[in-house]
C-alpha positions in Angstrom: 6.8 13.0 107.2 6.7 15.7 104.6 8.5 19.0 105.1 6.7 22.3 105.4 5.8 23.7 102.0 6.9 27.2 101.1 5.8 29.3 98.2 8.4 29.5 95.5 8.8 33.3 95.7 9.1 33.5 99.5 12.9 33.8 99.6 12.8 36.2 96.6 10.9 39.1 98.1 13.0 42.3 97.9 14.2 44.0 101.0 16.4 47.1 101.5 20.0 46.1 101.1 23.2 47.0 103.0 24.2 50.3 101.3 27.8 49.1 101.0 26.8 46.2 98.6 27.4 47.0 94.9 24.5 46.9 92.5 24.6 43.8 90.3 23.6 45.9 87.3 25.8 49.0 87.5 28.5 47.6 89.9 28.3 50.7 92.0 27.1 51.2 95.6 25.7 54.7 95.2 23.3 55.7 98.0 21.6 58.5 96.1 18.0 57.4 96.1 16.6 60.2 94.0 19.0 59.4 91.2 19.5 55.6 91.4 16.5 54.4 93.4 16.9 52.5 96.7 19.3 49.6 96.8 17.4 46.3 97.3 18.4 42.7 97.8 16.4 39.9 96.3 17.8 36.5 96.9 21.5 36.9 96.5 21.2 39.9 94.2 21.7 43.5 95.2 20.4 46.1 92.8 19.3 49.7 92.5 15.6 49.9 91.7 16.1 52.3 88.8 18.8 50.0 87.3 16.3 47.2 87.3 13.4 49.4 86.1 15.3 50.8 83.2 17.0 47.6 82.0 15.8 47.2 78.4 15.1 43.4 78.5 13.7 43.1 82.1 10.0 42.7 82.1 7.7 43.0 85.1 5.9 39.6 85.2 4.8 39.6 88.8 2.4 41.6 90.9 3.8 44.8 92.5 4.0 43.0 95.9 6.0 40.1 94.4 9.8 40.1 93.9 11.2 43.6 93.4 8.0 45.5 92.7 6.9 42.8 90.1 10.4 42.0 88.8 10.9 38.4 89.6 14.2 36.9 90.8 14.8 34.5 87.8 14.1 37.3 85.4 16.5 39.7 87.2 19.2 37.0 87.2 18.6 36.3 83.5 19.0 40.0 82.7 22.2 40.2 84.7 23.5 37.2 82.7 22.4 38.7 79.4 24.1 42.0 80.2 27.5 40.2 80.5 27.6 40.1 76.7 27.2 43.8 76.4 30.0 46.4 77.0 29.1 49.9 78.1 29.7 52.4 75.3 31.0 54.9 77.9 33.2 53.0 80.4 33.9 49.8 78.3 33.0 47.4 81.1 30.6 44.6 80.5 27.1 44.6 82.1 25.3 47.3 80.1 21.6 46.9 80.5 20.3 50.2 79.0 20.4 50.9 75.3 19.5 53.9 73.1 15.9 53.5 72.0 16.7 54.7 68.5 16.9 51.5 66.4 19.9 52.6 64.3 21.9 53.6 67.4 24.0 50.8 69.0 25.0 52.6 72.2 24.5 50.5 75.3 25.3 51.7 78.8 25.1 51.3 82.6 22.5 53.6 84.1 25.1 55.7 86.0 27.4 55.9 83.0 24.6 57.2 80.9 23.6 59.8 83.4 27.3 61.0 83.6 27.3 61.3 79.8 24.0 63.1 79.5 21.9 60.1 78.3 18.2 60.5 79.2 15.9 57.8 80.6 12.1 58.3 80.7 10.4 57.2 83.9 7.0 56.6 82.3 5.4 54.5 79.5 7.9 51.9 78.3 10.8 53.4 80.3 12.9 54.2 77.2 16.5 55.4 77.4 18.4 57.5 74.9 22.1 58.2 74.4 23.3 61.9 74.6 23.0 62.3 70.8 19.4 61.1 70.6 18.1 62.4 73.9 14.7 64.2 73.4 15.1 67.9 73.7 12.5 70.1 75.4 11.6 73.3 73.6 11.2 76.1 76.2 9.6 79.4 75.0 11.3 82.7 75.7 8.4 83.7 78.1 8.9 80.6 80.2 12.7 81.1 80.2 12.3 84.7 81.4 10.0 83.6 84.2 12.5 80.9 85.2 15.4 83.3 85.2 13.4 85.8 87.3 12.5 83.2 89.9 16.0 81.8 90.0 17.4 85.3 90.6 14.9 86.0 93.3 15.7 82.7 95.1 19.4 83.4 94.9 18.9 86.8 96.3 16.8 85.4 99.2 19.4 82.8 99.9 22.2 85.4 100.0 20.2 87.5 102.4 19.5 84.5 104.7 23.2 83.4 104.7 24.5 86.9 105.5 21.9 87.7 108.1 
């Protein structure tokens, strides 16, 4: 009698992970969703969503409802294995999955290490990352800066009144 058939991706659907588990990409267990994304488990792998999303050689081959929002378990595993050959330019530990998108630049880094050293990752298009030296700079006009300073001063003043009252 034949056993029950299961689809090959059934055990590889991502689910929220135990927050104490370290990310397979950055080796950290940060629980700062707005910075690192939620920590997921897929199969036996735990990873921050943004660490997977920004990994330079990880390609979304599935549908959004498959794997980790389209990132499939075998591909995630292959990216983790590939990263073992790459040391982080900032901390010196293997496992760097982000690299500066400037072709001549050889900096590679873990997502948190890059953030700590002012690298920039773009969360649109091809999800490129740049080291601190090559990070795109935004030009802000004097008029916009004055408006921002005015608003910031007003907010600080309002907060000071609230905290003293």
